[in-house]
C-alpha positions as CSV (number, residue, x, y, z in Angstrom):
1,M,4.2,19.4,14.9
2,L,3.4,22.2,12.5
3,S,0.3,22.3,10.6
4,G,-2.0,24.7,8.9
5,C,-5.2,25.0,6.8
6,Y,-5.6,27.5,4.1
7,S,-9.0,28.2,2.5
8,L,-8.4,31.6,1.0
9,K,-6.6,32.3,-2.3
10,K,-3.4,34.0,-1.2
11,T,0.3,33.7,-1.6
12,I,1.4,30.8,0.6
13,T,4.9,30.3,-0.4
14,S,6.3,32.6,2.2
15,A,4.2,31.0,5.0
16,K,5.2,27.4,4.2
17,P,8.8,26.7,3.2
18,H,8.2,23.5,1.3
19,V,5.3,24.3,-0.9
20,D,7.6,25.2,-3.8
21,A,9.3,21.8,-3.6
22,I,6.2,20.0,-4.6
23,E,5.6,19.7,-8.4
24,W,2.1,20.9,-8.5
25,P,0.1,20.4,-11.7
26,V,-1.2,23.7,-13.0
27,A,-4.7,22.7,-12.2
28,Y,-3.8,22.3,-8.5
29,K,-1.5,25.2,-7.7
30,P,-2.3,25.9,-4.0
31,V,-2.7,29.6,-4.5
32,E,-5.5,28.9,-7.0
33,S,-7.2,26.1,-5.0
34,N,-10.6,26.3,-3.3
35,F,-9.1,24.5,-0.2
36,F,-5.6,23.9,0.8
37,V,-4.1,22.1,3.8
38,H,-0.5,21.8,5.0
39,N,0.9,19.5,7.7
40,T,4.4,18.5,8.8
41,I,6.0,16.4,11.5
42,E,9.5,15.5,12.5
43,I,10.2,11.8,12.6
44,K,13.3,10.2,14.2
45,A,13.5,7.6,11.5
46,S,15.2,7.4,8.1
47,P,13.4,8.6,5.0
48,S,13.5,5.0,3.6
49,T,11.6,3.7,6.7
50,V,9.0,6.5,6.4
51,W,8.7,5.9,2.7
52,N,8.1,2.1,3.1
53,I,5.3,2.8,5.5
54,L,3.8,5.5,3.4
55,I,3.6,3.4,0.2
56,E,2.0,0.5,2.0
57,A,-1.4,1.8,1.0
58,E,-3.5,-1.2,1.8
59,Q,-2.1,-1.0,5.4
60,W,-3.3,2.5,6.0
61,P,-6.7,1.5,7.5
62,S,-4.9,-0.5,10.2
63,Y,-3.5,2.6,11.7
64,Y,-5.2,5.6,10.1
65,S,-9.0,6.1,10.7
66,G,-9.3,8.4,7.7
67,A,-8.7,5.5,5.2
68,E,-11.0,2.6,4.5
69,N,-11.2,-0.1,1.9
70,V,-7.9,0.7,0.3
71,K,-7.2,-1.5,-2.7
72,V,-4.2,-1.0,-5.1
73,S,-5.5,-2.3,-8.4
74,D,-2.3,-2.6,-10.4
75,N,-0.3,-5.0,-8.3
76,D,-0.8,-7.7,-5.6
77,T,1.6,-6.2,-3.1
78,G,-0.8,-3.6,-1.7
79,R,2.0,-1.0,-2.2
80,L,1.9,2.1,-4.3
81,Q,4.2,2.3,-7.3
82,A,4.7,4.8,-10.1
83,N,1.4,5.3,-11.8
84,S,-0.5,3.1,-9.4
85,V,-4.3,3.4,-9.3
86,F,-6.0,2.7,-6.0
87,T,-9.5,2.9,-4.7
88,W,-10.4,3.9,-1.2
89,K,-12.8,5.7,1.1
90,T,-11.8,8.8,2.9
91,M,-13.9,11.5,4.7
92,G,-17.0,9.4,3.9
93,L,-16.4,9.4,0.1
94,D,-15.2,6.7,-2.3
95,F,-12.3,7.8,-4.5
96,I,-10.2,6.4,-7.4
97,S,-6.8,7.9,-7.0
98,T,-3.8,7.8,-9.4
99,V,-0.2,8.2,-8.4
100,R,1.2,11.1,-10.3
101,E,4.7,11.5,-8.7
102,Y,6.8,8.7,-7.3
103,K,10.3,9.5,-6.2
104,P,11.4,6.8,-3.7
105,N,12.4,8.2,-0.3
106,Q,11.7,11.8,-1.6
107,S,8.1,12.5,-2.8
108,L,4.8,10.9,-3.5
109,S,1.7,12.5,-5.0
110,W,-1.7,11.3,-6.2
111,E,-4.7,12.8,-7.8
112,S,-8.3,12.0,-7.0
113,N,-11.0,13.2,-9.3
114,K,-14.8,13.1,-8.8
115,K,-17.4,15.3,-10.3
116,S,-18.0,16.9,-6.9
117,I,-14.4,17.3,-5.7
118,Q,-11.0,17.1,-7.2
119,G,-7.8,16.8,-5.1
120,Y,-4.1,16.5,-5.4
121,H,-2.3,15.1,-2.3
122,A,1.5,15.5,-2.1
123,W,4.1,14.1,0.4
124,L,7.7,15.2,0.8
125,L,10.3,13.3,2.8
126,I,13.1,15.7,3.7
127,P,16.2,14.2,5.4
128,T,17.2,16.0,8.7
129,D,20.0,15.5,11.2
130,K,17.5,13.6,13.4
131,G,15.7,11.6,10.7
132,T,12.9,12.9,8.4
133,L,10.7,15.9,8.1
134,L,7.5,14.6,6.6
135,V,5.4,17.2,4.8
136,T,1.9,16.6,3.4
137,E,-0.2,19.1,1.5
138,E,-3.5,18.8,-0.3
139,A,-5.1,21.2,-2.8
140,Q,-8.8,20.8,-3.7
141,H,-11.3,22.1,-6.2
142,G,-15.0,21.5,-6.8
143,W,-18.2,22.4,-5.1
144,L,-17.8,19.9,-2.3
145,S,-14.4,21.5,-1.3
146,G,-16.4,24.8,-0.9
147,M,-18.8,23.1,1.4
148,E,-15.8,21.6,3.3
149,K,-14.3,25.0,3.7
150,V,-17.5,26.4,5.2
151,F,-18.8,23.5,7.3
152,Q,-15.6,21.4,8.2
153,P,-12.7,23.8,7.8
154,T,-10.3,21.9,10.1
155,K,-11.4,18.3,9.6
156,L,-8.9,17.4,6.9
157,R,-6.0,19.1,8.7
158,K,-6.9,17.1,11.9
159,L,-7.1,13.9,9.9
160,H,-3.7,14.6,8.3
161,D,-2.2,15.4,11.7
162,T,-3.4,12.0,12.9
163,W,-2.0,10.3,9.8
164,L,1.4,11.9,10.3
165,L,1.5,11.0,14.0
166,Q,0.7,7.4,13.2
167,I,3.4,7.3,10.5
168,K,5.8,8.8,13.0
169,N,5.0,6.2,15.6
170,R,5.3,3.3,13.2
171,S,8.5,4.6,11.7
172,E,10.2,5.3,15.0
173,Q,9.3,1.9,16.3
174,I,10.8,0.2,13.3
175,D,14.0,2.3,13.4
176,N,14.3,1.7,17.2
177,T,14.0,-2.0,16.7
178,K,16.7,-1.9,14.0
179,A,19.0,-0.1,16.4
180,E,18.7,-2.7,19.2
């Protein structure tokens, strides 16, 4: 598993090969963010299996301790769709997030915007010979992201590592069951 946490403004494209594949809104370009985190994991499962787990937002709390009270407000399936709005609690804060990019089996991004912290969370699903490389990156702004950088600089990276590992476990279990 590769992961990293960046809290200084610097050129990051050479350090992380997939940052340029994410369609970052101008306001969230990682090089300009107050706080940036990058995590990846190899998964021995198809991108479609990983995708289906990732978009099941209301199921996140069942396996990921960093998500609570997730509710997708624009449909009854509990699954994210293009332009979905969902409410949830993460890192002790309540958020309203809006899906900004939705390319099935390829990429998913959402924006969360509060007065104290603004964030853009992006996911890439990259097919590999063995399955899927799952990449997640998050760029943040706001005074609370500055506090996070000082007082909890690795907390978000560790939470994302946990999330990726749980998605890996679930995906591989599903694909192994299909193969039997």
